[in-house]
N, C-alpha and C positions, 0 to 999 in steps of 0.2 A: 504156188502160182498166185499172181496178183489178181485181184478181183476186178472185172470190168465195171465201170462205173454205170449205174443205173441197174444192176442186177445184184440183188442182195443174196448173200450165202444162204443156203438152204437151212443151214443149222440153226439160224437164229429164229426164224419164224416169227419175228417180233415187228410190230408196226411202229414201234418207238425208237427215237432218235436216242443213240447212246448219250448219257449225260455228260462224258467228257466232250463231246462234240459241241453241245450247248455251251460248256465252259469255255471252250477255245473260242466259239463264235462270239460270246459276250465279250471276252478279252480283246479280240480283233476289232470289234464294233467301237469299243471306248477310243482306242487309238485313231481309227478311221474318221471318227466324228470330227476330230480336230481338223483333219485335212478337208473334209467336204464342207463344214461350216465355214472355215477360213475362206475357201473359194467363192462362196456366194455372199458372205458378209461384206467383203471388200467391195463387191460389185455396186452397192448402194452408196458408197462413200466416196467416189471419185470427185464429186463436185467439192466436198468438204476438204479433201486432201489438196485440190488445186487452190483452195483459199488458203489453206494452212501453210503451204509452201510457196505461195505467189508464183504458182507456175501455170503455164498454158494447160488446158485439159488434154490436148493432143500428147503432152509429155507424161501427164499423170495417167493417161490410158494404159501406158506401158507398165504400170503397177499390176494391172490385170494380164496384160498381153505377155509380158515378160515371165510371169508365173506360169501361164499356160503353155508357153513354148518350152520352158524348161522341164515341165511334166513330161512332154513327148520325147525329150532327149533321153530320159532315164527309163521310160517304160519297157523298151526292148531290152534293157539290161537285166531286167529282173530275173529272167531264166538262168542266164550265166551266173549272176551274183548268188542266186540261191543254191546253184549246185557248187559254188565255190565256198561260200561261207556258211551255209545252212540256213533254213527258214527263220529259226528263232533269232540268231545273231543279226541277220539282216533286217528283220523286222524292228528289233530294239535300236539298231544303229540308225535306220532311216526315221524312227520316231524321235530319237536324239537329234538328228540332223534337222528335223522339222521344228523341234523345240528351239534349237539355236537360231534358226532363221526367224522364228516368231518374236524371240526376245530382241534380236538385232533389229527387227522391223519397228518393233515398239521405240527403239532408241534412235531410230533414223532422224537425220538432221536436215535433210533436203530431199527432193524428189529423186535425184540420182541415187543416193544411198538406199533409199526405200525400195527402189527398183532392183538394185543388186541383192538386197536381202530378201526380197521376194523370190528371186531366182533361186537362192538357197533353199527357200522353202519348197519351191516347185521340184527341184532335183530329188528332195526326199520324198515329197508327195507322189512323185511318178513311179518310184519303187513300190510304195505301200499299197496302191489300189489294186494292181493285179496280183500282188503277193497275198492280200487277204483272201482272195477267192482261191488261190492255189493252195494255201495252207488248210483252209476249211475242207475243200473237197477231198484233200489227201487224207485228212483226219477222219472224214466220214467213210472212207474205204468203200465207196461204191453204193453206200445205202442212202435212200430217201433223198435224192438229188433236188426234188422240189422244196422239201422242208429245209434243206440246207441252203438253198438259194434264198428262200425267206429271209435267213439270217443275214446274208451278205448284203441284201438290198436295203437294209435299215438305214445306213448312211445315205444311199442314193435317194431314198424317199424322203428323209428328213431334210437333207441339205438344202436343195433348190427352193424349198418352201419356207422352212424356219430360219434358213440363213439371212434372207433380207429382213425378217422380222427382228432377228437379234441385232442385226447392223443397224436398224433403225432405232432400236431402243438404246444401244450403246452411244450412238450419235445424240440421241435425245438427252440422255443422263449424263454422259461423261465425255471425256476427250477421245480423239480418234485412236490414240495409242492403245486403248482398251480393246479394240478390235482384234489386236494381236495378243494382248496379254491374257484374254479369255482362253486361249488355246493352252496355257501352261498346265492347268489341272488335268485336262484330257491326256496331254503328253505324259505327264508324271505318273498318273494313276495307270495309264495305258502301259507304260514301260515296266511298272511294278507287276501289274498283272501278267504281262508276257514272260517275264523272268519266272513267275510262279507257275503258269499254267500251260504255256507252250511247250511241247516236247523238244528235247535237245537232239537236234539232227544234224549236229556238225559232221562234216566228212571225217573218214577214219584218218587219224594221224598217220603221215608218211604214205598214205595211199595215192593213187594217181589223181592228178588235178586237171580240171576241165580247162581246156585251152580257150581263150577269148577269140572269137571270130572278128578280127579287127577289120578286115575288108568289109564284111557285113555291117559292122558298127559304123563304119565311115559312108555307107551307102543308105542304111535305113534310118539312122537317127537324124542326120540333116535332111533326109528326104521327106520324112513325116513332119519335122519341124518346119521346113519350107511350105508344105501344104497348109498347115494350120496357119502359118503367118499370112499367106496369100488370102485364105479365107477370112482371116480376121481384118484385112484391109478393104474388104468389099464394100462396107458401109461408108467409108470415108473417101470413095473413089468413083469413077465413072463405071460403076458395076463391075462385071467380070472382065471388062475389056481394057481397063486402065493397066498401064505398065507396072505399077506397084503391085498389082494382083497377078497379072498374067505371067510375069517373069518368075516370081517364086513358085506359082502353080506348076508351071511347065518344068521348071527345075526339079521341084519335089516329085512330080510324076516320073521323070526320067530317073531319078535315084532310086525310087521305090520300085519302078519297074525293073531296073538293073538288079535289085536285090531279090525281087521275085524270081526271076529267071535263074539267078545264082543258087538260091535256096532250093528251088524245085529240081535242079540238075545235079546238086552235090549228093554224094552217098551219105553224108552225115557231117555234123559239126557246124551247121549254120547257126547263126545268133538266134533266130526264131525259125523252127521247123515248119515251113509253110506246106510241107507234103501232107501235113494233117488235114489240109483243106480237101484232100481226096476222100476224107470221111465226109458223107452227105450231111450228117449232123452238125459237124464243125462249119462247114461251108454255108449252109442254110442258117444256122445261128448267127454267124457273123454278119450275113447280109441283113438279117432281121434286126440285129442290134444296130447296125448302120442306120436303118430306117427307123428304129425305135429312138435313137439318138436324135434324129430330125423331129420326131413326134413329141420328144420331151423338151429338148432345149430351145427349139425354135419358138414354140408358143410361149415358153418361160421368158423369152426376150420381149415377145408381143404383149403379154397379159399385163405385166407392170407399167409398160408405156401406155396401154390403153387406158388403165385406171387413172394415170397421172395426167395425160394429155387431153383425154376425152372428158373423164369425170372429175378432173380436179383433185384428186387425192395426192397427199405428200407420200415420201418414200415409206414411211411407217405404216401409213393407211393402205398403201398399195400391197405391202407385205401382209399385213393382217388379212385382207380380203383374200389372199391365196391359201390361208390356213385350210379351207375345206378340202382343197385337192390334196394337201399333204396327209390330211386325216384319212381320206379315202385311200391314199397309196399305202398307208400304214395298215389299214383294216384289210386291204387286198393281200398282204403278204401271207398270213396264214392259210386264207381260203385258197389262193392260187397254188401254193406249195402243197397242200393236201390233195387238191383235185389233179395236180400235175403228176404226182406219184400214182394216182388211182387211174386216171384215163390217158395220161400221156400228154406231152407238151403240145402235140399238134392241136388238140381240140382247144385247149386253153388259150394258145396263141391266137387261133382264128377268132374266138369270141372276144378276147381282150382287144386286139387291133380294130376289129370291127367297132367295138363299143367305144375306143378312143376317138375315131373318126366321127362316130354319131354324136359323141357328147361335145365335140369341137364345133359342130354345126351352129348351135345357138349363137355363138360368138361371131359368126358371120352375118348375123341379122341384128346385132346390137345397135343401139343408138344411144345419144347422151342421156336420153330419159328412161332407158330400160330399167326396170325395177331390178334391185340387188339380189332378191330372194331367188329368182329364176337362175341368175348367174351363179349364185353360190351353189344351188343344187346341180347345176351343170359341171361345175368345178369338182364337186364331190364324186360324181359319177365318173369324170374324166380321170380322178385320182384312182379310182378303184381299177379302172381298166388300164391305166399306166403301170400300176404296180404288178398286175398280172402280166401285161405285155413284156415288161423287162425280165420277169422271173422265169417265164417259160423258155425263151431262147438261151439264157444264161445257163440254166440247168441242162438243157438238151445238148449243148456243145460238149459236154463231158461224157455223154453216153457212149460206151464201148471203148473208152480210151484207158491204156494203162497208166499206172501210177506215175511213171516218169514222163508221161506226154501231157500231163495236166498242166505244168507251167507254160508250155508252149500255147496250148489252147487258150489259157487264161490271158496272155499277152494279145493274141490274135483277136479275141472278142472285145478286149478293153480298148484297143487302137481302134477297131471298127465302130464302137459306140461313141468314142470321143471324136473322131472324125466326122461321123454322122451328125453330131452336135453342132460341130463347126459348120458343116454345109447347111444344116437347117437354119442356123441363125444368119449366115451369109445370104441365102436365097430369100428368106422372109424379109431380111433387112432391104435387099434390093427392090423387092415387090412393093414394100411400104414406102420406100423412097420414090420410086416412079409413080405410084399411085397418089401420092400427096404432093408431087412437084407442083409448085405454084398454088397450093391449096390455101384457101382463106376461109376461116369460119369453122365451127365444130362439125357442121354437116358434111363438109368435103373431107375433113380428117377422118371422120367416122366411116365414110364410103372406103377410104384408103385402108383402114384396119379390116373392114369386111372383106375386101379382096385379099389381104394377107392372111386372114383365117381361112378362107376357101382354098387357097394354096396349101395351107397346113392339112386341111381335110383330105385333099387330093394326094398329097405325099405320103400320109398315113394309110389311106386306102390301097396304095400300091403294095403294102406289105401283107395284105390279107390273103392273096392267092400264093405267095411265097410261103406262108405258114404251113401249107399242105406238104412241104418238103421235110418238115420236122418228123422226128420219130413219132409213131403213133402209141398205142397202148402198151405198156411195158410188158415183157414177157414174164410168166411166172418162173420162179427159181427152178432149176433142174433138181430132181431128187437125188442126183449123184454129185451135185457141187455146181458151182458157177459155170456158166457158159464160156467157152473160148472166145477170145476177142481176136478178130483179124487184125493183123499187124500191117499197117501201111507205111511206117516209117522204117528206115534202114537202121543201121548201127548208130548209137548215140554219139555224141561229140567225141572226137579223137582225144586221147589223153597223151600227156607228155611223159 
C-alpha cells in the first residue's frame, strides 16, 4: 500500500531525511538553477539587447514574454510526459532541450532569432519546474514534506534575487551572449548527475501506454497562455480595459473554464486531474500559492524600479541591494521546513504571510532620502517570511495524496503560483502607472511607489485568513502502519 504524503511509516521512527532524497534533491537543484537564473538574468538586459540588435524595446520585450508563454504551453504536459517516458528520461531530455536553446540563444543574429530560441528554452523549462517537485516528493515517499520542500525552493529563493546580480555582472564584464553561455555548466553537470542519481522509472516495455488528452491539451495550454499574455500586456496599455488585454484574458478564461468543467466531470483521463481540488489541502495550497505569487513577483518588479528611478541606482546596484532578501529566503528554508514538519503548515503559513505583509509596510513610507540600512533590514525580514510563505503551502498540497496523484498536484500548484505572479506584476504595474501619471519630480514619483507598495501589503494580507484552511499539526504515525488515504480521484488515465 502506498504511503500517504505527510504520514511517515511507523517502522522508521526517524526524524532524518533519507540520504538518497538529499542526493536526488541536489541533483535536481543543479539543473533547475539554469532555468531560474536564465529567467531572471535576461530581465535586466533588455535595454542592452535592444541596442545590440538595433531593435525597438517593444520587440525585444518578446525575448522575455515569448519565453514566459512557452513555459505555460508545456507545464500541463508534464503529467502525461512523465507517465509516458518516465521521470528520469523526461528530466534529462528537458535539460538537454534547455541546453540547446541556451546555445542557440547565444548564437542569435537578430531579435527575431533570439525570440525563437528563447521559446525553445521556455518549452523545456516549463517541463522541468513542476517535474522537479514531483520527482522529489515521490522519492521522499511521504516523509518530512517540510524538509523536502526546503530543497525544492532553493532555486525559487536564489533566482529572483541573484539572477539580476548575475545579469548585471555579465553585462558589466562581458558580451550579452554570456548570459546564455553561463547556463552550459548547470545543464551539463545537471544532466550527468541525473543519469547517475535519479532512479530509472521508465514504463514497463510492452505495457499499456497513457493516452494524451488532446482535447484537454487544446483547451488548457492555449487558455493559460492567453491569460498570461493578456496580463503581460497590461503595463503597455490602458490598464485592464484595453483590447490587447481584455480579448486574450476573456478568451483564456473561456478556454480554462471549459477545461475545468471537462476535467471535473470526466471519470478519468484528463490532462490534469482537477478533481484533486476536492482535497481541501490541494485547493487551499493552490489559492495561497496564487497569492504568494502576487506577494513575491509583484514587489520584485517594484523594488528594482524604486532603487533605479527614485534612488538613482544602475541595474547592478539595484540587484546588489536585493541580496538581503535572498539571504533571508535561503535562511528561512531550513527553519520553515523543520517547523512545518513539527507544528504543521497552517501555523507556519499564518506567521509567514503576516510577516511578509508587515515587512513590506516600510517600503510604503520610503522617500528618496530614506536610509539604506532600514531598507536592507526590512528586505532581510521580508526574505525570511517569503521563504516560509512559499514552503508551507507547497508542502501542504501533497498531504494525503497517493503516489500517482503527486504529478497532477504539482502542475496545479505550479500554474497557480505562476499566474499569481503574472497577476501581481500586472496589478501593481497599473497602480504605479496611474499613480505616476503626469508625475514630475522625485517626490511625486515616490508617492506613486508608496501607493503601489500599499497595494502589495493589502494583497498579501488577503492570504492570512486563508492560511487557516491548510492542514494543522501532523498526526503521529499509527502503530499498525500508515493511515489510509481517502481517494477522491477515479480511475487513472485510460490506456490503449
